[in-house]
Every structure is written in structure tokens, then in C-alpha cells.
TORPA-134508 format. One line per 8 residues: for each residue x negated, y negated, z of N, C-alpha, C. Coordinates in nm, 3 decimals. Layout:
N
X Y Z X Y Z X Y Z; ...
// end
This chain:
137
-0.226 -1.301 4.669 -0.259 -1.140 4.575 -0.155 -1.142 4.425; -0.047 -1.179 4.489 0.074 -1.171 4.408 0.072 -1.271 4.303; 0.048 -1.411 4.327 0.049 -1.475 4.261 -0.050 -1.445 4.141; -0.214 -1.407 4.167 -0.288 -1.363 4.078 -0.246 -1.285 3.992; -0.157 -1.140 4.001 -0.129 -1.022 3.914 0.022 -1.115 3.855; 0.051 -1.170 3.910 0.204 -1.237 3.816 0.101 -1.310 3.693; 0.034 -1.437 3.754 0.000 -1.539 3.612 -0.078 -1.429 3.539; -0.173 -1.317 3.561 -0.234 -1.227 3.446 -0.143 -1.151 3.379
-0.008 -1.123 3.464 0.096 -1.090 3.330 0.184 -1.146 3.272; 0.170 -1.286 3.307 0.233 -1.403 3.256 0.118 -1.414 3.102; -0.001 -1.422 3.138 -0.105 -1.428 3.026 -0.127 -1.358 2.890; -0.102 -1.214 2.992 -0.093 -1.124 2.894 0.015 -1.144 2.797; 0.153 -1.082 2.881 0.292 -1.075 2.784 0.294 -1.244 2.651; 0.205 -1.333 2.683 0.218 -1.476 2.629 0.104 -1.410 2.484; -0.002 -1.330 2.546 -0.107 -1.330 2.411 -0.032 -1.196 2.322; 0.063 -1.143 2.380 0.055 -0.999 2.311 0.189 -1.053 2.218
0.281 -1.192 2.281 0.373 -1.170 2.174 0.372 -1.320 2.109; 0.292 -1.390 2.162 0.231 -1.536 2.091 0.212 -1.536 1.923; 0.198 -1.596 1.854 0.225 -1.586 1.681 0.078 -1.592 1.650; 0.026 -1.556 1.701 -0.139 -1.543 1.664 -0.192 -1.433 1.765; -0.128 -1.320 1.759 -0.141 -1.189 1.816 -0.024 -1.127 1.809; -0.070 -0.986 1.809 0.061 -0.872 1.805 0.029 -0.759 1.835; 0.096 -0.641 1.888 0.013 -0.553 1.914 -0.016 -0.439 1.734; 0.051 -0.477 1.680 0.026 -0.413 1.570 -0.156 -0.452 1.487
-0.161 -0.563 1.537 -0.296 -0.614 1.528 -0.442 -0.552 1.569; -0.383 -0.540 1.691 -0.454 -0.429 1.821 -0.454 -0.310 1.818; -0.361 -0.250 1.709 -0.382 -0.098 1.697 -0.468 -0.052 1.634; -0.575 0.049 1.698 -0.670 0.092 1.527 -0.635 0.172 1.468; -0.532 0.234 1.443 -0.458 0.302 1.385 -0.367 0.235 1.260; -0.412 0.109 1.288 -0.388 0.049 1.103 -0.440 0.016 1.031; -0.576 0.056 1.057 -0.689 -0.016 1.000 -0.661 0.004 0.893; -0.620 0.158 0.796 -0.579 0.217 0.666 -0.480 0.090 0.628
-0.365 0.076 0.671 -0.288 -0.058 0.608 -0.356 -0.161 0.627; -0.473 -0.234 0.707 -0.504 -0.399 0.672 -0.597 -0.354 0.544; -0.667 -0.206 0.483 -0.759 -0.250 0.427 -0.683 -0.230 0.244; -0.535 -0.184 0.327 -0.420 -0.192 0.179 -0.428 -0.310 0.157; -0.400 -0.394 0.250 -0.329 -0.506 0.253 -0.458 -0.605 0.153; -0.557 -0.559 0.222 -0.725 -0.666 0.128 -0.706 -0.665 -0.047; -0.667 -0.513 -0.072 -0.663 -0.451 -0.170 -0.532 -0.548 -0.294; -0.448 -0.538 -0.183 -0.333 -0.635 -0.295 -0.407 -0.734 -0.264
-0.392 -0.856 -0.193 -0.433 -0.967 -0.188 -0.593 -0.959 -0.341; -0.656 -0.876 -0.331 -0.783 -0.935 -0.469 -0.714 -0.846 -0.613; -0.614 -0.807 -0.563 -0.576 -0.736 -0.692 -0.682 -0.662 -0.796; -0.711 -0.685 -0.899 -0.818 -0.672 -1.020 -0.894 -0.705 -1.035; -0.950 -0.800 -0.920 -1.089 -0.824 -0.945 -1.175 -0.744 -0.876; -1.284 -0.706 -0.917 -1.378 -0.613 -0.886 -1.413 -0.480 -0.989; -1.460 -0.422 -1.000 -1.532 -0.308 -1.087 -1.455 -0.173 -1.091; -1.464 -0.154 -1.228 -1.347 -0.054 -1.220 -1.438 0.044 -1.333
-1.432 0.191 -1.306 -1.484 0.307 -1.364 -1.355 0.330 -1.465; -1.385 0.378 -1.608 -1.261 0.395 -1.692 -1.318 0.476 -1.825; -1.231 0.585 -1.835 -1.244 0.714 -1.953 -1.128 0.674 -2.038; -1.147 0.692 -2.135 -1.078 0.664 -2.283 -1.048 0.812 -2.342; -0.997 0.890 -2.355 -0.957 1.019 -2.445 -0.967 0.989 -2.586; -1.046 1.107 -2.682 -1.008 1.157 -2.815 -1.095 1.005 -2.889; -1.223 0.954 -2.802 -1.329 0.827 -2.880 -1.445 0.880 -2.907; -1.524 0.807 -2.962 -1.640 0.830 -3.003 -1.712 0.808 -2.834
-1.800 0.956 -2.813 -1.858 0.918 -2.717 -1.942 0.805 -2.610; -2.020 0.722 -2.738 -2.059 0.623 -2.686 -1.933 0.498 -2.615; -1.782 0.507 -2.612 -1.708 0.438 -2.628 -1.616 0.502 -2.483; -1.648 0.597 -2.484 -1.518 0.701 -2.340 -1.541 0.710 -2.236; -1.639 0.637 -2.181 -1.649 0.590 -2.052 -1.746 0.478 -1.992; -1.663 0.408 -1.944 -1.752 0.238 -1.922 -1.730 0.234 -1.738; -1.737 0.067 -1.743 -1.694 0.055 -1.633 -1.651 -0.131 -1.653; -1.527 -0.140 -1.606 -1.477 -0.264 -1.633 -1.524 -0.389 -1.521
-1.587 -0.482 -1.557 -1.620 -0.587 -1.456 -1.466 -0.725 -1.485; -1.428 -0.705 -1.355 -1.310 -0.819 -1.343 -1.309 -0.953 -1.249; -1.346 -1.073 -1.276 -1.374 -1.143 -1.199 -1.256 -1.301 -1.212; -1.219 -1.344 -1.092 -1.134 -1.446 -1.122 -1.167 -1.561 -1.057; -1.224 -1.702 -1.123 -1.247 -1.826 -1.089 -1.149 -1.930 -1.140; -1.106 -1.990 -1.025 -0.992 -2.139 -1.007 -0.880 -2.071 -1.121; -0.825 -1.900 -1.031 -0.708 -1.908 -1.119 -0.752 -1.822 -1.302; -0.838 -1.831 -1.310 -0.838 -1.761 -1.465 -0.938 -1.637 -1.468
-0.891 -1.546 -1.517 -0.946 -1.427 -1.507 -1.086 -1.362 -1.602; -1.163 -1.363 -1.613 -1.268 -1.257 -1.706 -1.253 -1.159 -1.712; -1.312 -1.068 -1.843 -1.330 -0.923 -1.787 -1.444 -0.912 -1.906; -1.547 -0.827 -1.822 -1.619 -0.776 -1.923 -1.641 -0.610 -1.902; -1.664 -0.520 -2.042 -1.719 -0.393 -2.053 -1.830 -0.400 -2.013; -1.862 -0.296 -1.958 -1.969 -0.259 -1.962 -2.027 -0.111 -1.998; -2.114 -0.122 -2.121 -2.100 0.069 -2.185 -2.281 0.108 -2.203; -2.233 0.248 -2.194 -2.438 0.312 -2.234 -2.471 0.174 -2.316
-2.487 0.113 -2.400 -2.529 0.054 -2.548 -2.527 -0.094 -2.498; -2.475 -0.120 -2.379 -2.497 -0.260 -2.335 -2.331 -0.307 -2.280; -2.312 -0.464 -2.254 -2.248 -0.493 -2.264 -2.159 -0.580 -2.321; -2.021 -0.596 -2.310 -1.932 -0.632 -2.409 -1.825 -0.781 -2.354; -1.851 -0.898 -2.428 -1.703 -0.988 -2.339 -1.573 -0.978 -2.425; -1.511 -1.007 -2.326 -1.358 -0.999 -2.339 -1.271 -1.127 -2.399; -1.135 -1.083 -2.462 -1.081 -1.248 -2.484 -0.963 -1.233 -2.421; -0.898 -1.313 -2.445 -0.725 -1.350 -2.420 -0.702 -1.193 -2.334
-0.792 -1.301 -2.208 -0.722 -1.214 -2.081 -0.628 -1.266 -2.019; -0.520 -1.163 -1.969 -0.367 -1.214 -1.964 -0.369 -1.078 -1.778; -0.341 -1.191 -1.694 -0.267 -1.072 -1.557 -0.105 -1.122 -1.485; -0.059 -1.008 -1.538 0.080 -1.065 -1.420 0.101 -0.934 -1.339; 0.119 -0.985 -1.254 0.091 -0.901 -1.119 0.046 -0.757 -1.124; 0.098 -0.645 -1.149 0.012 -0.531 -1.142 -0.017 -0.510 -1.319; -0.027 -0.598 -1.415 -0.033 -0.512 -1.561 -0.184 -0.629 -1.570; -0.242 -0.612 -1.681 -0.385 -0.667 -1.711 -0.387 -0.622 -1.875
-0.403 -0.774 -1.913 -0.447 -0.734 -2.097 -0.560 -0.804 -2.115; -0.613 -0.759 -2.262 -0.747 -0.828 -2.332 -0.743 -0.742 -2.418; -0.808 -0.842 -2.525 -0.848 -0.792 -2.631 -1.099 -0.798 -2.630; -1.082 -0.697 -2.713 -1.223 -0.674 -2.716 -1.303 -0.659 -2.870; -1.388 -0.687 -2.907 -1.404 -0.640 -3.018 -1.545 -0.534 -3.032; -1.529 -0.441 -3.133 -1.587 -0.334 -3.119 -1.603 -0.284 -3.293; -1.727 -0.358 -3.298 -1.782 -0.294 -3.425 -1.697 -0.367 -3.498; -1.699 -0.506 -3.520 -1.609 -0.547 -3.601 -1.470 -0.547 -3.603
-1.383 -0.443 -3.514 -1.229 -0.469 -3.451 -1.130 -0.541 -3.354; -1.101 -0.553 -3.390 -1.051 -0.613 -3.221 -0.971 -0.476 -3.192; -0.966 -0.448 -3.054 -0.884 -0.390 -2.976 -0.800 -0.425 -2.874; -0.683 -0.401 -2.880 -0.580 -0.469 -2.773 -0.552 -0.367 -2.658; -0.594 -0.365 -2.502 -0.586 -0.357 -2.428 -0.515 -0.352 -2.336; -0.393 -0.296 -2.256 -0.296 -0.312 -2.202 -0.324 -0.205 -2.037; -0.312 -0.251 -1.935 -0.354 -0.117 -1.821 -0.218 -0.172 -1.736; -0.231 -0.077 -1.644 -0.099 -0.097 -1.550 -0.178 -0.025 -1.465
-0.152 -0.102 -1.321 -0.266 -0.096 -1.171 -0.146 -0.037 -1.088; -0.169 0.082 -1.007 -0.165 0.167 -0.887 -0.192 0.184 -0.763; -0.230 0.098 -0.726 -0.319 0.096 -0.599 -0.485 0.070 -0.636; -0.524 0.169 -0.622 -0.706 0.155 -0.677 -0.706 0.268 -0.816; -0.614 0.281 -0.882 -0.668 0.322 -1.035 -0.560 0.237 -1.107; -0.598 0.249 -1.238 -0.476 0.228 -1.365 -0.552 0.318 -1.476; -0.333 0.308 -1.552 -0.376 0.386 -1.695 -0.329 0.272 -1.771; -0.323 0.326 -1.951 -0.287 0.174 -1.993 -0.368 0.292 -2.164
-0.339 0.210 -2.261 -0.384 0.224 -2.334 -0.437 0.151 -2.467; -0.534 0.150 -2.541 -0.629 0.049 -2.630 -0.579 0.094 -2.787; -0.563 -0.053 -2.816 -0.499 -0.027 -2.963 -0.592 -0.071 -3.071; -0.615 0.014 -3.161 -0.699 -0.020 -3.250 -0.651 0.009 -3.418; -0.716 -0.013 -3.514 -0.725 0.004 -3.615 -0.693 0.129 -3.664; -0.768 0.226 -3.583 -0.801 0.352 -3.603 -0.601 0.434 -3.505; -0.554 0.385 -3.422 -0.450 0.401 -3.336 -0.496 0.375 -3.245; -0.331 0.431 -3.174 -0.376 0.395 -2.967 -0.420 0.509 -2.925
-0.510 0.516 -2.783 -0.570 0.608 -2.753 -0.535 0.549 -2.574; -0.555 0.652 -2.537 -0.469 0.672 -2.301 -0.613 0.637 -2.213; -0.644 0.577 -2.181 -0.725 0.577 -2.091 -0.706 0.526 -1.940; -0.798 0.556 -1.864 -0.736 0.585 -1.727 -0.884 0.497 -1.624; -0.849 0.478 -1.537 -0.953 0.451 -1.463 -0.960 0.422 -1.298; -1.061 0.413 -1.205 -1.035 0.377 -1.111 -1.131 0.292 -1.019; -1.136 0.265 -0.935 -1.177 0.062 -0.887 -1.314 0.130 -0.806; -1.420 0.062 -0.820 -1.587 0.134 -0.814 -1.545 0.106 -0.611
-1.620 0.200 -0.583 -1.619 0.145 -0.439 -1.785 0.100 -0.355
// end
């Protein structure tokens, strides 16, 4: 009987402290940290609701759809009037930049991500406009 408990204790000890397992992974209280880690891995990919201040109503809200294939990011703007493709998409850690053609004018957008939200600005021939957004769940 002592041998059985001894063997069980050794197996349990090796499972807990082996490289494949840890108490942290088994702790259900760390679920939030695990989901944060997943978001950090994906970074910008996904869909983001956004609002822009002081612009015509048809451009004031929308959705950014961001995808990544083979290290190449693409961004598409979803507006009430339809979708717009973007150009010159660049991602550098928590910064996303791209250009979009709106009514014949180039608009340059620069965004900084902070977790599941972002803030930034869009530079247009009519001036600079602030925008912000949140990841869609």
C-alpha cells in the first residue's frame, strides 16, 4: 500500500513540475489571462467597430475588417453605403496604418491599439479627424 501511494505521489509530482504542465495552467482563475494571451497573438486581426468625430454622418461609424495571410495584412472598411478596400497597409506591433480612397481623395489612417480598443487619426485634404474603436466580440 505504501508503494502505491509513493508511486502515485511521484507521478503527481512529475506531472505538476514537468515542462508540459504547471499549476498555473490548471488554475481556473487564470482564464482571463489565457484569453488575453490569445488576443495578443492575433493582435489586429478581426473586426473592429469605429467612430470618427466631426465628419459627414455616412463616414462617422463603420467596421474595420482586418485579416492576415502569409504575413500580409489587409483592411476593408465597412460603411453603411458599402465596403471600401484600403492600400499601403502596415502593422508595426501595436500600430496600424493604411490609406483609403474616399470620394476621390486619399485618406491616411494611423491607429494605436491598446488591448481591445484603439485610438488614432485620419488625415484628409479637409484636415485631421480623431477616431476610436473597439474589437467586435
